[in-house]
N, CA, C and O atoms as CSV, one atom per row, in Angstrom:
chain,resi,resn,atom,element,x,y,z
A,1,MET,N,N,93.579,108.427,77.198
A,1,MET,CA,C,92.434,109.155,77.725
A,1,MET,C,C,91.778,109.962,76.612
A,1,MET,O,O,92.443,110.489,75.720
A,2,ALA,N,N,90.489,110.039,76.693
A,2,ALA,CA,C,89.717,110.854,75.761
A,2,ALA,C,C,88.901,111.859,76.576
A,2,ALA,O,O,88.667,111.656,77.767
A,3,ARG,N,N,88.479,112.922,75.937
A,3,ARG,CA,C,87.683,113.942,76.613
A,3,ARG,C,C,86.218,113.742,76.247
A,3,ARG,O,O,85.868,113.562,75.081
A,4,TYR,N,N,85.365,113.778,77.282
A,4,TYR,CA,C,83.924,113.621,77.114
A,4,TYR,C,C,83.227,114.850,77.687
A,4,TYR,O,O,83.689,115.461,78.651
A,5,PHE,N,N,82.111,115.190,77.070
A,5,PHE,CA,C,81.372,116.393,77.426
A,5,PHE,C,C,79.972,116.007,77.889
A,5,PHE,O,O,79.331,115.137,77.298
A,6,PHE,N,N,79.505,116.659,78.947
A,6,PHE,CA,C,78.247,116.325,79.599
A,6,PHE,C,C,77.318,117.535,79.510
A,6,PHE,O,O,77.386,118.446,80.336
A,7,HIS,N,N,76.458,117.532,78.506
A,7,HIS,CA,C,75.581,118.658,78.204
A,7,HIS,C,C,74.199,118.408,78.823
A,7,HIS,O,O,73.642,117.316,78.708
A,8,VAL,N,N,73.661,119.437,79.476
A,8,VAL,CA,C,72.330,119.346,80.058
A,8,VAL,C,C,71.367,120.142,79.187
A,8,VAL,O,O,71.604,121.309,78.874
A,9,HIS,N,N,70.274,119.483,78.802
A,9,HIS,CA,C,69.240,120.115,77.979
A,9,HIS,C,C,67.919,120.049,78.743
A,9,HIS,O,O,67.417,118.967,79.049
A,10,SER,N,N,67.372,121.208,79.042
A,10,SER,CA,C,66.058,121.303,79.678
A,10,SER,C,C,65.359,122.480,79.030
A,10,SER,O,O,65.379,122.606,77.805
A,11,ASP,N,N,64.739,123.347,79.820
A,11,ASP,CA,C,64.164,124.541,79.217
A,11,ASP,C,C,65.276,125.473,78.740
A,11,ASP,O,O,65.039,126.353,77.913
A,12,ARG,N,N,66.488,125.281,79.261
A,12,ARG,CA,C,67.679,125.985,78.783
A,12,ARG,C,C,68.786,124.958,78.587
A,12,ARG,O,O,68.834,123.950,79.291
A,13,ASP,N,N,69.652,125.208,77.656
A,13,ASP,CA,C,70.783,124.314,77.421
A,13,ASP,C,C,71.991,124.791,78.218
A,13,ASP,O,O,72.301,125.981,78.262
A,14,HIS,N,N,72.657,123.838,78.840
A,14,HIS,CA,C,73.889,124.099,79.574
A,14,HIS,C,C,74.979,123.244,78.921
A,14,HIS,O,O,75.075,122.040,79.157
A,15,ILE,N,N,75.779,123.890,78.112
A,15,ILE,CA,C,76.787,123.194,77.325
A,15,ILE,C,C,78.083,123.085,78.129
A,15,ILE,O,O,78.575,124.069,78.681
A,16,ASP,N,N,78.615,121.886,78.179
A,16,ASP,CA,C,79.887,121.630,78.848
A,16,ASP,C,C,81.007,121.915,77.855
A,16,ASP,O,O,81.256,121.127,76.942
A,17,ASN,N,N,81.671,123.037,78.039
A,17,ASN,CA,C,82.766,123.412,77.146
A,17,ASN,C,C,84.115,122.897,77.619
A,17,ASN,O,O,85.092,122.933,76.871
A,18,ASP,N,N,84.176,122.417,78.857
A,18,ASP,CA,C,85.445,121.962,79.421
A,18,ASP,C,C,85.669,120.469,79.224
A,18,ASP,O,O,86.762,120.047,78.846
A,19,GLY,N,N,84.655,119.680,79.476
A,19,GLY,CA,C,84.781,118.237,79.338
A,19,GLY,C,C,85.544,117.607,80.490
A,19,GLY,O,O,86.062,118.287,81.375
A,20,THR,N,N,85.592,116.285,80.445
A,20,THR,CA,C,86.268,115.483,81.464
A,20,THR,C,C,87.057,114.394,80.769
A,20,THR,O,O,86.538,113.717,79.881
A,21,ASP,N,N,88.308,114.220,81.166
A,21,ASP,CA,C,89.139,113.155,80.598
A,21,ASP,C,C,88.792,111.835,81.271
A,21,ASP,O,O,88.831,111.714,82.496
A,22,LEU,N,N,88.454,110.853,80.451
A,22,LEU,CA,C,88.102,109.521,80.941
A,22,LEU,C,C,88.700,108.480,79.999
A,22,LEU,O,O,88.967,108.780,78.835
A,23,PRO,N,N,88.914,107.259,80.490
A,23,PRO,CA,C,89.556,106.230,79.670
A,23,PRO,C,C,88.762,105.809,78.427
A,23,PRO,O,O,89.361,105.474,77.405
A,24,GLY,N,N,87.423,105.819,78.500
A,24,GLY,CA,C,86.651,105.365,77.350
A,24,GLY,C,C,85.169,105.590,77.534
A,24,GLY,O,O,84.746,106.160,78.540
A,25,PRO,N,N,84.361,105.143,76.560
A,25,PRO,CA,C,82.916,105.374,76.602
A,25,PRO,C,C,82.214,104.717,77.793
A,25,PRO,O,O,81.251,105.272,78.323
A,26,ARG,N,N,82.677,103.562,78.209
A,26,ARG,CA,C,82.057,102.914,79.368
A,26,ARG,C,C,82.195,103.796,80.605
A,26,ARG,O,O,81.236,103.980,81.354
A,27,GLU,N,N,83.373,104.331,80.812
A,27,GLU,CA,C,83.605,105.216,81.946
A,27,GLU,C,C,82.820,106.518,81.810
A,27,GLU,O,O,82.379,107.087,82.809
A,28,ALA,N,N,82.647,106.988,80.577
A,28,ALA,CA,C,81.840,108.197,80.345
A,28,ALA,C,C,80.383,107.937,80.717
A,28,ALA,O,O,79.735,108.798,81.312
A,29,ARG,N,N,79.864,106.765,80.374
A,29,ARG,CA,C,78.486,106.427,80.750
A,29,ARG,C,C,78.357,106.320,82.273
A,29,ARG,O,O,77.386,106.805,82.854
A,30,ASP,N,N,79.334,105.687,82.910
A,30,ASP,CA,C,79.309,105.583,84.373
A,30,ASP,C,C,79.368,106.975,85.014
A,30,ASP,O,O,78.660,107.254,85.981
A,31,HIS,N,N,80.209,107.830,84.469
A,31,HIS,CA,C,80.345,109.189,84.999
A,31,HIS,C,C,79.055,109.990,84.788
A,31,HIS,O,O,78.714,110.840,85.610
A,32,ALA,N,N,78.344,109.725,83.701
A,32,ALA,CA,C,77.076,110.416,83.434
A,32,ALA,C,C,76.072,110.148,84.548
A,32,ALA,O,O,75.326,111.048,84.934
A,33,VAL,N,N,76.043,108.932,85.064
A,33,VAL,CA,C,75.123,108.598,86.159
A,33,VAL,C,C,75.487,109.397,87.412
A,33,VAL,O,O,74.605,109.877,88.124
A,34,ILE,N,N,76.778,109.539,87.678
A,34,ILE,CA,C,77.233,110.316,88.832
A,34,ILE,C,C,76.873,111.788,88.658
A,34,ILE,O,O,76.380,112.426,89.588
A,35,VAL,N,N,77.120,112.325,87.466
A,35,VAL,CA,C,76.793,113.730,87.184
A,35,VAL,C,C,75.289,113.963,87.344
A,35,VAL,O,O,74.870,114.955,87.940
A,36,ALA,N,N,74.490,113.052,86.813
A,36,ALA,CA,C,73.035,113.193,86.927
A,36,ALA,C,C,72.606,113.185,88.387
A,36,ALA,O,O,71.758,113.983,88.788
A,37,GLY,N,N,73.177,112.299,89.177
A,37,GLY,CA,C,72.850,112.246,90.599
A,37,GLY,C,C,73.175,113.551,91.306
A,37,GLY,O,O,72.397,114.026,92.132
A,38,GLU,N,N,74.315,114.123,90.984
A,38,GLU,CA,C,74.696,115.404,91.593
A,38,GLU,C,C,73.738,116.512,91.175
A,38,GLU,O,O,73.382,117.368,91.985
A,39,LEU,N,N,73.327,116.497,89.929
A,39,LEU,CA,C,72.382,117.504,89.454
A,39,LEU,C,C,71.022,117.345,90.138
A,39,LEU,O,O,70.387,118.337,90.494
A,40,LEU,N,N,70.581,116.116,90.321
A,40,LEU,CA,C,69.279,115.867,90.931
A,40,LEU,C,C,69.230,116.293,92.389
A,40,LEU,O,O,68.160,116.635,92.892
A,41,LYS,N,N,70.356,116.279,93.073
A,41,LYS,CA,C,70.391,116.674,94.480
A,41,LYS,C,C,69.899,118.100,94.690
A,41,LYS,O,O,69.266,118.392,95.705
A,42,GLY,N,N,70.181,118.990,93.744
A,42,GLY,CA,C,69.842,120.391,93.929
A,42,GLY,C,C,68.573,120.836,93.235
A,42,GLY,O,O,68.302,122.034,93.159
A,43,VAL,N,N,67.788,119.897,92.727
A,43,VAL,CA,C,66.609,120.258,91.946
A,43,VAL,C,C,65.378,120.355,92.829
A,43,VAL,O,O,65.107,119.468,93.639
A,44,SER,N,N,64.638,121.438,92.666
A,44,SER,CA,C,63.349,121.587,93.328
A,44,SER,C,C,62.300,120.894,92.463
A,44,SER,O,O,62.178,121.187,91.273
A,45,TYR,N,N,61.551,119.986,93.054
A,45,TYR,CA,C,60.553,119.246,92.283
A,45,TYR,C,C,59.525,120.164,91.640
A,45,TYR,O,O,59.076,119.898,90.526
A,46,SER,N,N,59.147,121.236,92.318
A,46,SER,CA,C,58.144,122.140,91.761
A,46,SER,C,C,58.669,122.845,90.509
A,46,SER,O,O,57.897,123.153,89.601
A,47,ASP,N,N,59.973,123.099,90.457
A,47,ASP,CA,C,60.550,123.744,89.274
A,47,ASP,C,C,60.667,122.784,88.097
A,47,ASP,O,O,60.715,123.212,86.944
A,48,TRP,N,N,60.711,121.520,88.382
A,48,TRP,CA,C,61.007,120.515,87.369
A,48,TRP,C,C,59.779,119.737,86.922
A,48,TRP,O,O,59.807,119.083,85.879
A,49,LYS,N,N,58.708,119.799,87.694
A,49,LYS,CA,C,57.514,118.997,87.459
A,49,LYS,C,C,56.992,119.150,86.034
A,49,LYS,O,O,56.779,120.260,85.547
A,50,GLY,N,N,56.794,118.015,85.384
A,50,GLY,CA,C,56.197,118.005,84.057
A,50,GLY,C,C,57.154,118.247,82.916
A,50,GLY,O,O,56.775,118.052,81.761
A,51,SER,N,N,58.366,118.659,83.182
A,51,SER,CA,C,59.303,118.885,82.088
A,51,SER,C,C,60.368,117.794,82.094
A,51,SER,O,O,60.704,117.237,83.139
A,52,GLU,N,N,60.876,117.510,80.937
A,52,GLU,CA,C,61.932,116.518,80.807
A,52,GLU,C,C,63.260,117.231,80.630
A,52,GLU,O,O,63.332,118.276,79.984
A,53,TRP,N,N,64.300,116.669,81.201
A,53,TRP,CA,C,65.631,117.167,80.900
A,53,TRP,C,C,66.509,115.992,80.531
A,53,TRP,O,O,66.250,114.851,80.914
A,54,ARG,N,N,67.547,116.292,79.786
A,54,ARG,CA,C,68.444,115.251,79.285
A,54,ARG,C,C,69.881,115.605,79.633
A,54,ARG,O,O,70.271,116.773,79.633
A,55,LEU,N,N,70.642,114.591,79.924
A,55,LEU,CA,C,72.082,114.714,80.059
A,55,LEU,C,C,72.672,113.962,78.870
A,55,LEU,O,O,72.627,112.734,78.808
A,56,ARG,N,N,73.215,114.710,77.943
A,56,ARG,CA,C,73.743,114.136,76.702
A,56,ARG,C,C,75.266,114.124,76.780
A,56,ARG,O,O,75.896,115.155,77.018
A,57,VAL,N,N,75.842,112.953,76.576
A,57,VAL,CA,C,77.288,112.792,76.633
A,57,VAL,C,C,77.815,112.652,75.211
A,57,VAL,O,O,77.317,111.846,74.424
A,58,THR,N,N,78.823,113.446,74.898
A,58,THR,CA,C,79.464,113.364,73.588
A,58,THR,C,C,80.966,113.192,73.777
A,58,THR,O,O,81.527,113.537,74.816
A,59,ASP,N,N,81.595,112.650,72.743
A,59,ASP,CA,C,83.051,112.542,72.792
A,59,ASP,C,C,83.675,113.802,72.207
A,59,ASP,O,O,82.969,114.736,71.826
A,60,GLU,N,N,84.993,113.821,72.138
A,60,GLU,CA,C,85.691,115.024,71.687
A,60,GLU,C,C,85.446,115.360,70.223
A,60,GLU,O,O,85.749,116.467,69.779
A,61,ASN,N,N,84.893,114.401,69.467
A,61,ASN,CA,C,84.535,114.658,68.074
A,61,ASN,C,C,83.078,115.066,67.905
A,61,ASN,O,O,82.622,115.319,66.790
A,62,GLY,N,N,82.344,115.129,69.029
A,62,GLY,CA,C,80.932,115.506,68.984
A,62,GLY,C,C,79.995,114.336,68.787
A,62,GLY,O,O,78.782,114.528,68.700
A,63,ALA,N,N,80.530,113.118,68.715
A,63,ALA,CA,C,79.690,111.933,68.543
A,63,ALA,C,C,78.987,111.592,69.857
A,63,ALA,O,O,79.586,111.675,70.929
A,64,ALA,N,N,77.721,111.211,69.765
A,64,ALA,CA,C,76.946,110.866,70.953
A,64,ALA,C,C,77.462,109.569,71.571
A,64,ALA,O,O,77.714,108.589,70.869
A,65,VAL,N,N,77.613,109.578,72.879
A,65,VAL,CA,C,77.990,108.378,73.632
A,65,VAL,C,C,76.742,107.794,74.279
A,65,VAL,O,O,76.502,106.590,74.192
A,66,CYS,N,N,75.946,108.644,74.927
A,66,CYS,CA,C,74.688,108.222,75.526
A,66,CYS,C,C,73.886,109.455,75.915
A,66,CYS,O,O,74.406,110.570,75.969
A,67,THR,N,N,72.606,109.224,76.184
A,67,THR,CA,C,71.725,110.281,76.679
A,67,THR,C,C,70.901,109.715,77.809
A,67,THR,O,O,70.271,108.668,77.661
A,68,LEU,N,N,70.899,110.396,78.933
A,68,LEU,CA,C,70.054,110.037,80.059
A,68,LEU,C,C,68.888,111.019,80.061
A,68,LEU,O,O,69.091,112.225,79.922
A,69,ARG,N,N,67.671,110.511,80.217
A,69,ARG,CA,C,66.473,111.348,80.208
A,69,ARG,C,C,65.783,111.255,81.571
A,69,ARG,O,O,65.683,110.179,82.160
A,70,PHE,N,N,65.307,112.411,82.061
A,70,PHE,CA,C,64.678,112.464,83.376
A,70,PHE,C,C,63.429,113.328,83.297
A,70,PHE,O,O,63.393,114.345,82.605
A,71,SER,N,N,62.404,112.892,84.028
A,71,SER,CA,C,61.207,113.712,84.199
A,71,SER,C,C,60.547,113.309,85.508
A,71,SER,O,O,60.771,112.212,86.020
A,72,ILE,N,N,59.734,114.205,86.037
A,72,ILE,CA,C,58.992,113.924,87.264
A,72,ILE,C,C,57.518,114.150,86.981
A,72,ILE,O,O,57.125,115.178,86.429
A,73,GLU,N,N,56.709,113.172,87.368
A,73,GLU,CA,C,55.271,113.303,87.278
A,73,GLU,C,C,54.699,113.028,88.659
A,73,GLU,O,O,54.877,111.943,89.213
A,74,CYS,N,N,54.024,114.005,89.199
A,74,CYS,CA,C,53.438,113.873,90.532
A,74,CYS,C,C,51.926,113.925,90.425
A,74,CYS,O,O,51.376,114.648,89.595
A,75,ASP,N,N,51.262,113.158,91.267
A,75,ASP,CA,C,49.802,113.199,91.295
A,75,ASP,C,C,49.319,114.289,92.209
A,75,ASP,O,O,48.112,114.478,92.361
């Protein structure tokens, strides 16, 4: 098992100092989608409109595994 960290970057950075133990990078990418979904559940569209946020996954050495990017554009 390796430890992966799920950092959220928007108008403020939310650094994951605890991390999550997962078997490998594939599982970390899969877990990132779940984490993003949970984060999106509590987001008010008016607070988020026009800004981009990122969920950046790193391994225990700080190397990037993947980055998910999200934004909302409403007419």
